[in-house]
C-alpha positions as CSV (number, residue, x, y, z in Angstrom):
1,M,10.5,-41.9,34.8
2,P,10.4,-38.8,36.9
3,V,7.2,-36.8,36.4
4,F,4.8,-35.0,38.6
5,A,1.8,-36.6,40.2
6,P,-1.3,-35.7,38.1
7,L,-2.4,-32.2,39.1
8,F,-6.2,-32.2,39.5
9,P,-8.7,-31.0,42.2
10,P,-10.1,-33.5,44.8
11,S,-13.8,-32.7,44.6
12,H,-16.5,-30.8,42.8
13,K,-16.0,-27.9,45.3
14,S,-12.6,-27.2,43.8
15,L,-11.8,-24.1,41.9
16,F,-10.8,-26.3,39.0
17,R,-13.6,-28.6,38.1
18,G,-13.3,-30.8,35.0
19,K,-10.9,-33.3,33.6
20,S,-8.6,-30.9,31.7
21,L,-6.3,-29.8,34.4
22,P,-4.2,-32.9,35.0
23,T,-3.8,-33.3,31.4
24,L,-2.8,-29.7,30.7
25,L,-0.2,-29.7,33.4
26,L,1.2,-33.2,32.5
27,Q,0.2,-33.7,28.9
28,L,-1.1,-37.1,30.0
29,R,-4.3,-37.1,28.0
30,H,-5.5,-36.0,24.6
31,R,-8.8,-34.4,25.4
32,F,-9.9,-31.6,27.7
33,F,-13.1,-30.7,29.4
34,S,-14.3,-27.1,29.8
35,V,-14.8,-25.8,33.3
36,S,-18.4,-25.9,34.6
37,S,-20.1,-22.5,34.9
38,A,-21.3,-23.5,38.3
39,D,-17.8,-23.3,39.8
40,T,-16.9,-20.1,41.6
41,A,-13.4,-19.6,40.3
42,S,-11.6,-16.3,40.2
43,P,-11.8,-14.4,36.9
44,P,-8.2,-15.0,35.8
45,M,-8.6,-18.7,36.4
46,D,-11.9,-18.7,34.5
47,A,-10.2,-17.0,31.6
48,S,-7.4,-19.5,31.6
49,S,-9.8,-22.5,31.7
50,S,-11.9,-21.0,28.9
51,E,-8.9,-20.4,26.7
52,V,-7.7,-23.9,27.3
53,A,-11.1,-25.3,26.4
54,A,-11.3,-23.3,23.2
55,V,-7.9,-24.5,22.2
56,S,-9.0,-28.0,22.9
57,R,-12.1,-27.7,20.8
58,R,-10.3,-26.3,17.8
59,L,-7.5,-28.8,17.9
60,Q,-9.7,-31.8,18.5
61,T,-11.5,-30.8,15.3
62,V,-8.2,-30.8,13.4
63,I,-7.2,-34.1,14.8
64,T,-10.5,-35.7,14.1
65,T,-10.7,-34.3,10.6
66,N,-7.1,-35.2,9.6
67,G,-6.8,-38.6,11.2
68,G,-4.8,-37.8,14.3
69,G,-1.4,-38.3,12.8
70,A,1.9,-37.6,14.6
71,G,2.0,-34.1,13.1
72,N,-1.4,-33.2,14.4
73,R,-0.6,-34.6,17.8
74,E,2.5,-32.5,18.0
75,A,0.6,-29.4,16.9
76,F,-2.1,-30.1,19.5
77,R,0.6,-30.6,22.2
78,Q,2.4,-27.4,21.3
79,A,-0.7,-25.3,21.3
80,V,-1.7,-26.6,24.8
81,V,1.9,-25.9,26.1
82,N,1.8,-22.4,24.7
83,T,-1.6,-21.7,26.3
84,L,-0.4,-23.0,29.7
85,E,2.8,-20.9,29.6
86,R,0.9,-17.8,28.5
87,R,-1.6,-18.2,31.3
88,L,1.2,-18.9,33.8
89,F,0.2,-22.5,34.8
90,Y,3.9,-23.2,34.5
91,I,6.9,-21.6,32.8
92,P,10.6,-22.4,32.4
93,S,12.6,-21.4,35.4
94,F,15.0,-18.5,35.2
95,K,13.6,-17.6,31.8
96,I,15.2,-14.1,31.7
97,Y,18.6,-15.9,31.8
98,R,17.5,-18.3,29.0
99,G,16.4,-20.9,31.5
100,V,17.8,-24.3,32.4
101,A,16.5,-27.5,30.8
102,G,14.4,-29.6,33.1
103,L,13.5,-26.9,35.6
104,Y,10.1,-25.2,35.8
105,D,8.1,-22.8,37.9
106,Y,4.4,-23.1,38.7
107,G,2.4,-19.9,38.5
108,P,-0.7,-19.0,40.5
109,P,-3.1,-21.4,38.7
110,G,-0.6,-24.2,38.7
111,C,0.1,-23.8,42.4
112,A,-3.6,-23.8,43.2
113,V,-4.1,-27.1,41.2
114,K,-1.1,-28.7,42.7
115,S,-2.2,-27.8,46.3
116,N,-5.6,-29.3,45.6
117,V,-4.1,-32.6,44.3
118,L,-1.7,-33.0,47.2
119,A,-4.6,-32.3,49.6
120,F,-6.7,-35.0,47.9
121,W,-3.7,-37.4,47.9
122,R,-3.3,-36.9,51.7
123,Q,-7.0,-37.4,52.3
124,H,-7.3,-40.5,50.0
125,F,-4.2,-42.3,51.3
126,V,-2.7,-40.8,54.5
127,L,-5.9,-40.0,56.4
128,E,-8.3,-42.7,55.1
129,E,-5.6,-45.4,55.6
130,N,-4.3,-44.0,58.9
131,M,-0.7,-43.7,57.7
132,L,2.2,-42.2,59.5
133,E,3.3,-39.1,57.7
134,V,6.9,-37.8,57.9
135,D,8.9,-35.0,56.4
136,C,12.6,-35.6,55.9
137,P,15.4,-33.4,54.6
138,C,16.2,-33.2,50.9
139,V,20.0,-33.1,51.7
140,T,21.1,-36.7,52.4
141,P,24.5,-37.9,53.8
142,E,26.5,-40.0,51.3
143,I,26.6,-43.0,53.7
144,V,22.8,-43.4,53.5
145,L,22.7,-43.5,49.7
146,K,25.8,-45.8,49.7
147,A,23.8,-48.2,51.8
148,S,20.8,-48.0,49.5
149,G,22.9,-48.6,46.4
150,H,22.2,-45.2,44.8
151,V,25.8,-44.1,44.8
152,E,26.9,-47.1,42.9
153,K,23.9,-47.9,40.7
154,F,21.7,-44.8,40.3
155,T,23.1,-44.3,36.8
156,D,22.1,-44.0,33.2
157,L,24.3,-44.7,30.2
158,M,25.4,-41.5,28.4
159,V,26.9,-40.7,25.0
160,K,28.5,-37.4,23.9
161,D,28.5,-35.6,20.6
162,E,32.2,-36.0,19.8
163,K,32.4,-32.5,18.3
164,T,30.0,-30.3,20.4
165,G,30.2,-32.2,23.6
166,N,26.4,-32.3,23.9
167,C,25.2,-35.3,26.0
168,Y,22.4,-37.8,25.4
169,R,20.9,-40.8,27.1
170,A,22.1,-43.7,25.0
171,D,19.1,-45.9,25.5
172,H,16.7,-43.1,24.5
173,L,18.5,-42.6,21.2
174,L,18.2,-46.3,20.4
175,K,14.6,-46.5,21.6
176,D,13.7,-43.4,19.5
177,Y,15.4,-44.9,16.4
178,C,13.6,-48.2,16.7
179,K,10.2,-46.7,17.3
180,D,10.7,-44.3,14.4
181,K,11.5,-47.2,12.1
182,L,8.5,-49.2,13.4
183,D,6.1,-46.3,13.0
184,K,7.2,-44.7,9.8
185,D,9.2,-47.1,7.6
186,L,6.5,-48.7,5.4
187,T,9.2,-50.7,3.5
188,L,10.4,-52.5,6.7
189,S,10.7,-56.3,6.2
190,A,9.2,-58.7,8.6
191,E,12.7,-59.7,9.8
192,K,13.7,-56.1,10.6
193,F,10.3,-55.4,12.2
194,N,10.8,-58.3,14.6
195,E,14.4,-57.2,15.2
196,F,13.4,-53.7,16.2
197,K,10.6,-55.1,18.4
198,H,13.2,-57.4,20.1
199,V,15.6,-54.5,20.7
200,L,12.9,-52.5,22.5
201,A,12.0,-55.5,24.6
202,V,15.5,-56.1,25.8
203,L,16.6,-52.5,25.9
204,D,16.9,-52.3,29.7
205,D,19.1,-55.4,29.7
206,L,21.8,-54.1,27.4
207,S,25.2,-53.5,28.8
208,A,27.2,-50.4,27.9
209,E,29.2,-52.4,25.3
210,E,26.0,-54.0,23.8
211,L,24.3,-50.6,23.7
212,G,27.3,-49.0,22.0
213,A,27.4,-51.8,19.4
214,K,23.7,-51.3,18.6
215,L,24.2,-47.6,18.1
216,K,27.0,-48.2,15.7
217,Q,25.2,-51.0,13.9
218,Y,22.3,-48.7,13.1
219,G,24.5,-45.7,12.4
220,I,22.8,-43.6,15.0
221,T,24.4,-40.1,15.4
222,A,23.8,-37.0,17.5
223,P,20.1,-35.9,16.8
224,D,20.9,-32.2,16.6
225,T,24.1,-32.3,14.5
226,N,24.4,-35.8,13.0
227,N,27.9,-35.8,14.5
228,P,29.4,-39.2,15.6
229,L,28.8,-40.3,19.2
230,S,31.2,-41.5,21.9
231,D,30.9,-45.0,23.4
232,P,28.3,-45.2,26.2
233,Y,29.5,-44.7,29.8
234,P,27.6,-44.5,33.1
235,F,26.6,-41.2,34.6
236,N,25.3,-40.9,38.2
237,L,22.0,-39.0,38.2
238,M,22.3,-37.6,41.8
239,F,23.2,-34.0,42.5
240,Q,26.3,-34.0,44.8
241,T,27.0,-31.5,47.5
242,S,29.0,-31.2,50.7
243,I,27.5,-30.7,54.2
244,G,29.2,-28.1,56.3
245,P,32.1,-25.7,55.5
246,S,34.9,-28.3,55.8
247,G,33.8,-30.2,52.7
248,L,34.6,-33.5,54.5
249,S,31.0,-34.6,54.8
250,P,29.8,-35.4,51.3
251,G,26.1,-35.6,50.6
252,Y,23.5,-35.6,47.8
253,M,20.1,-34.1,47.0
254,R,17.8,-37.0,47.5
255,P,16.7,-38.8,44.3
256,E,13.6,-40.2,46.1
257,T,11.9,-39.7,49.4
258,A,11.7,-43.4,50.5
259,Q,15.1,-43.5,52.2
260,G,14.0,-41.1,54.9
261,I,11.2,-43.5,55.8
262,F,13.5,-46.5,55.8
263,V,16.1,-45.0,58.2
264,N,13.3,-44.0,60.5
265,F,11.6,-47.4,60.5
266,K,12.6,-48.3,64.1
267,D,11.1,-45.2,65.5
268,L,8.0,-45.5,63.4
269,Y,7.6,-49.1,64.4
270,Y,7.8,-48.1,68.1
271,Y,5.4,-45.2,67.5
272,N,2.9,-47.7,66.1
273,G,3.1,-49.8,69.2
274,N,5.5,-52.3,67.8
275,R,2.7,-53.7,65.6
276,L,2.5,-54.7,61.9
277,P,1.3,-53.8,59.4
278,F,1.7,-50.1,59.2
279,A,2.4,-47.5,56.5
280,A,4.4,-44.4,56.4
281,A,4.0,-41.6,53.8
282,Q,6.0,-38.6,52.6
283,I,5.4,-35.8,50.1
284,G,8.5,-33.8,49.1
285,Q,10.9,-32.7,46.5
286,A,13.2,-35.1,44.7
287,F,16.2,-34.3,42.4
288,R,17.6,-36.2,39.4
289,N,20.3,-34.7,37.2
290,E,18.7,-35.9,34.0
291,I,21.1,-36.3,31.1
292,S,18.8,-34.8,28.5
293,P,15.5,-33.5,30.0
294,R,12.6,-33.4,27.5
295,Q,8.9,-33.9,27.1
296,G,8.1,-30.8,29.2
297,L,7.0,-31.8,32.7
298,L,7.4,-35.5,32.0
299,R,11.2,-35.5,32.5
300,V,12.6,-32.9,34.8
301,R,15.5,-32.4,37.3
302,E,13.4,-31.4,40.3
303,F,9.9,-32.7,41.0
304,T,7.4,-33.4,43.7
305,L,7.2,-37.0,44.8
306,A,4.6,-38.7,47.0
307,E,5.6,-42.1,48.4
308,I,4.1,-44.7,50.7
309,E,6.0,-47.5,52.3
310,H,3.6,-50.2,53.7
311,F,5.4,-52.7,56.0
312,V,3.8,-56.1,56.4
313,D,4.6,-59.5,57.9
314,P,5.7,-61.8,55.1
315,E,3.8,-64.7,56.6
316,D,0.5,-62.8,56.2
317,K,0.1,-60.6,53.2
318,S,-3.7,-60.5,53.3
319,H,-5.4,-57.2,53.7
320,P,-8.5,-56.6,55.8
321,K,-9.9,-54.1,53.4
322,F,-9.2,-56.0,50.2
323,S,-12.9,-56.8,49.7
324,D,-13.5,-53.0,49.2
325,V,-11.5,-53.1,45.9
326,A,-11.8,-56.8,44.9
327,D,-14.7,-56.2,42.4
328,L,-13.0,-53.3,40.5
329,E,-12.4,-54.1,36.9
330,F,-9.9,-52.2,34.8
331,L,-7.2,-52.6,32.1
332,M,-4.3,-54.8,33.3
333,F,-1.2,-55.8,31.3
334,P,0.3,-58.9,32.9
335,R,3.8,-60.0,31.8
336,E,2.3,-63.0,30.0
337,L,0.4,-60.8,27.6
338,Q,3.4,-58.6,27.0
339,L,5.7,-61.6,26.2
340,A,3.0,-62.9,23.9
341,G,2.8,-59.6,22.0
342,E,-0.8,-59.1,23.0
343,S,-2.6,-56.0,24.3
344,S,-3.8,-55.2,27.8
345,K,-7.2,-56.6,28.8
346,S,-9.9,-55.8,31.4
347,L,-9.5,-58.0,34.5
348,V,-11.3,-58.1,37.8
349,L,-8.8,-57.3,40.6
350,G,-10.0,-60.0,42.9
351,E,-9.7,-62.6,40.2
352,A,-6.2,-61.4,39.3
353,V,-5.1,-61.9,42.9
354,K,-6.8,-65.3,43.2
355,K,-5.1,-66.5,40.0
356,G,-1.7,-65.3,41.1
357,I,-1.4,-62.6,38.4
358,V,-1.0,-60.1,41.3
359,N,1.3,-61.6,43.9
360,N,-0.8,-60.9,47.1
361,E,-3.8,-59.1,48.6
362,T,-1.8,-56.2,50.0
363,L,-0.3,-55.4,46.7
364,G,-3.7,-55.8,45.0
365,Y,-5.3,-53.5,47.6
366,F,-2.9,-50.7,46.8
367,I,-3.4,-51.2,43.0
368,G,-7.1,-50.8,43.6
369,R,-6.7,-47.7,45.7
370,V,-4.4,-46.2,43.1
371,Y,-7.0,-46.9,40.4
372,L,-9.6,-45.1,42.5
373,F,-7.4,-42.2,43.1
374,L,-6.5,-41.7,39.4
375,T,-10.0,-42.1,38.1
376,Q,-11.4,-39.7,40.7
377,L,-8.9,-37.2,39.5
378,G,-10.5,-37.5,36.1
379,I,-8.2,-39.9,34.2
380,E,-10.3,-41.8,31.7
381,K,-10.6,-45.5,32.4
382,E,-9.8,-46.5,28.8
383,R,-6.6,-44.5,29.0
384,L,-5.4,-46.0,32.2
385,R,-3.7,-49.4,32.6
386,F,-1.6,-51.3,35.1
387,R,1.4,-52.9,33.6
388,Q,3.3,-55.7,35.3
389,H,7.1,-55.4,35.2
390,L,8.9,-58.0,33.1
391,P,11.5,-60.2,34.9
392,N,14.3,-58.2,33.3
393,E,12.9,-54.9,34.7
394,M,12.6,-56.1,38.4
395,A,15.3,-56.1,41.0
396,H,16.4,-59.6,42.2
397,Y,14.8,-58.9,45.6
398,A,11.4,-57.8,44.3
399,A,8.4,-60.1,44.5
400,D,6.1,-58.2,42.1
401,C,6.0,-54.8,40.5
402,W,3.2,-52.9,38.6
403,D,3.1,-49.4,37.0
404,A,0.0,-47.3,36.6
405,E,0.4,-45.9,33.1
406,I,-1.6,-43.2,31.3
407,E,-1.9,-43.0,27.5
408,C,-1.0,-39.7,26.0
409,S,0.4,-38.3,22.8
410,Y,3.8,-39.6,24.0
411,G,2.4,-43.1,24.4
412,W,1.9,-45.0,27.6
413,I,3.6,-43.0,30.4
414,E,4.3,-44.3,33.9
415,C,2.8,-42.1,36.7
416,V,2.7,-44.5,39.7
417,G,5.0,-47.4,40.7
418,I,3.7,-50.1,43.0
419,A,6.2,-52.7,44.1
420,D,6.7,-55.5,46.7
421,R,10.4,-54.9,47.4
422,S,10.9,-57.4,50.2
423,A,13.1,-56.1,53.0
424,Y,16.1,-55.1,50.8
425,D,16.3,-51.5,52.0
426,L,15.8,-52.3,55.7
427,H,18.4,-55.0,55.7
428,A,20.9,-52.8,53.8
429,H,20.5,-50.0,56.4
430,T,20.7,-52.5,59.2
431,V,24.1,-53.8,58.0
432,C,25.6,-50.4,57.2
433,S,24.4,-48.6,60.3
434,N,25.5,-51.4,62.7
435,L,22.5,-50.9,64.9
436,I,22.3,-53.9,67.2
437,A,18.7,-53.0,68.0
438,F,17.5,-54.0,64.5
439,P,18.0,-57.8,64.4
440,S,15.7,-58.4,67.4
441,W,12.6,-57.6,65.4
442,I,13.6,-57.0,61.8
443,Y,12.9,-60.6,60.9
444,L,9.2,-59.8,61.0
445,V,9.4,-57.4,58.1
446,H,10.3,-58.9,54.8
447,T,8.0,-56.8,52.7
448,A,8.0,-53.1,52.1
449,L,5.2,-52.3,49.7
450,K,6.4,-49.2,47.8
451,V,3.7,-47.0,46.3
452,K,5.3,-44.1,44.5
453,F,3.6,-41.2,42.6
454,L,6.1,-39.7,40.3
């Protein structure tokens, strides 16, 4: 899911002290903390923070008094959004022209918070881990994204309102229908309850035909008009463009920053003295032509992405600093618990690696570092969990994948992806670029550990 990295200051010296800011900008938490009077913020920012804190106190009273139902959560969320827009933390882009869904501008306070977060991210990961930082173009030639598989496979299934032409993501319509039934239909039989739970569990595996059949089976129509929907069909999420005036060199706005790192692997490897392991990092804009952007900043068409690619010898996935994080204990949601219908539970990271729940030390080390990063930003430990991907969610070449998820009024929302992707991308670019220099040393690198902050 494309969302921004949590926007929160790196230290107590920041202009924005307290836990409210990442939540306010991302709606990733329910509660907000007032800004300490000891901070030396400018008057407009103090006013913004004070108003946000006041809104928080009033609405928390309502939620506590009335049981925190869906209506109260929605009222709370809308009040916070109104405050943020009024105080210019962020606003819809091109508002005087009625705006465009999925595009937002950050105002002065939002820019200040975002700058602080990115500075902390760079300090926590790039500088402390001695990573190699790069900055690659947003415009990417088509051949690069053909090699990576994005041109063929970076799609979502879409349906259209047959009368108005409005477009919707087919899986989201089915997911919303099932969740609504599970949450609100008190007359639901045990059989139907289990059926809807099963649909949610296999949703990512459904083909276009199977998804269309489910939509028809449940009588799902266009949410805005109740008009009938078309059959689902694939829609590529990349923004296409042409490079140069001739129009003969097609390209795309990059959907992720990782490919710029992969195509520069040879030079980075040489820069690092032809030694493994090493990590490369990049912060930049990514673009995804979402079918139906919604949930504010959680699903947008242009967003800031911070990615790390850690390259390691597959014969030795140990990490020299794993002991620094091995004793951390936090909520983890292994696939076994998910398949058994159980909840996440607190696990010690070192034990999870030792028992094989987490595939290897290097993967575990970055899970621990991500946990420290998010909790130091102010994310509450009880609202943070690491969920392991189910087999049907993982690519065939991936060894293990985990998402850092934060609980908010929308449910558990992914904010970081951590994956052991083997050497899929490197091998793909080796084959498509025909670089004869690659095979002499590429055999060493079978694991690219992908750490992505959405």
